[in-house]
N, C-alpha and C positions, 0 to 999 in steps of 0.2 A: 504494500500500500504506500503510495507516494504522498508526501506532504504537499499540500497546496499552499505555497507561500505567496501572499498577496504583494502587489506592488507597493501598497501603503506601508506594510511591515518592512520591506527592503529600504524604503526611503527613511523611515524613522530610525532604523538600525544604522544606516549610513550616516545620518545626521548626528546621532549620538556618538558614533566612533570618531567623526571629524571634530566634534566639540571636545571630547575627552583628549584626543591627540593634540589639539590646539592648546588646551590648558596645561598639559604636561610639558610641551615644548616651551610655552610661555614661562612656566615656572622655572624650567632649567635655564633659560636665557637670563631670567631675572637674577637667579642665584649666581650665575657666572659673572654678570655685570656687577653685582654687589661685591663679590669677592675681589674682582679686578680693581674696583674703586677703593676698596678697603686697603688692598695691597699698595696702591699708588699713594694713598694717604700716609700709610706707615713708612713708606720709603721717603716721602717728603719730610716727615717728622724726623727721621733718622739723619737725613742730610742737613737739616736745619740745626741740629745739635752741634 
């Protein structure tokens, strides 16, 4: 017996996957940017001493 997957279900599932992927990538980029900025600030403080 085959499952009958509706087009609406596929669209909803695709939308959810895209949103979750976007949030994960956005969080990763935010963390990387924050760490880079923090590292630059520490380097500037060290050279100022």
